[in-house]
N, C-alpha and C positions, 0 to 999 in steps of 0.2 A: 242319464245312465251312460256309462262308456260304450262305445261301439263294440269293443272286444267282448264285454259282458252280455251284450244283447245276442251276439253270434253265439256265444257259449250257451245262454238260454234256449235259444233255437235248436241247437244240436242236441242239447239234453232233452228238451221238450219234444221234438219231432223225431228223433232217432234213437238215443239211448234209453229214454223213458220207456217209449212203445216197445221196445225190444225186451227190456227187464219186465214190465208189466204184463206182456203177453205170455212170457214164460211162466210168471207166478199165476196169474189170474185165468189163463186158459190151459196152458200145456200142463203145469204142475197140479194145478186144482182138478183137471179132468182125470189125471193119473191117481190122484189120491182119492178121489170120489169114485173111481174104479175099484181100488183097493178095498173101499168101504161098501162095495156091491151097490153104489148108487149110480145107475146107468140110464134112468129115464131122461129122455131128451130134455124136458122142460126144467128138471132139476139141475142138470149140467148147465143150464143157462142162468137160472135164478140164483142159486147158491153162490157162485163165482161173481156174480154181478152185485150181491150184498156185500161181498168182501172188498170189491172193487170200489164201491160207493163208500164203504166204512174207511178204507185207506185215503178217501179224499174228502172227509167229512170236515167242512167248514161252516155250514149251516144246514138246516133241514131242507131249505130250496136247493142248495147245491148237492146235497145228498140225492135227493130225488131226481135230479138233472142227470147226475153221474150214474145212478142206478139205471135209468132208462137207456142212457148211452151205452152202459154195460151189457145190457139186455141185447141191444143191437149187435155190439161187437161179438158178444158170445154166441149169438144165434149164427152169425156168420162163421165164427170158428168151428162150432159144431156141425153146421151145414157141411162146411168144406171137408171136415174130417169124416163125415158119413159117407160123402159123395167120393172121395178118392181122387177128386179132381183139384190140381194145383196143390200148393202147400197152405194148410190152414194156418200155420204159425205166420208165414212171410205175409200172406193175404192180411191177416189181423194187424200185423206190425204195420203194414202200408195204410190201411185204413185209419188206424189209431194215429199214426205219423201224419196223415194229410189232415185228419180232423184237428190235431194240435197245431198244425200250420195255419189252418183257417182261423183259430183262436187267436193266433199270435198276429194276423194280419188284420182281425177286426178289432 
C-alpha cells in the first residue's frame, strides 16, 4: 500500500469519519428521536447504537462489537449533553477518533 493512501485512510478514519458519524449517529439521531418524543436516556443510547452497528455490518460478531462500542460512545454523548459540561459533539468525535487511531495502530 502506498504511503499517501495510508495517510488518507488515517485522516478519513480518525478525523473525517468520526465527525460525520458523530453528527449522524449522535447529534442528528438525538434530534430526530426528540421530534418523535423519544426522550428516555436508555433509548437515546440504544436506538442510535443499533443504527451505528447496522451501518458497520460485516458479520454478526463485528455488528455486536460495534453495537457495544456504539453504546459506550452514545452513553458518553448523552451524559455530556445532559451535564452541560464540555461539548458532547467534540468529546464524542475525540473518543471515536482516538479509538479508530488505536485500531489503525494495532
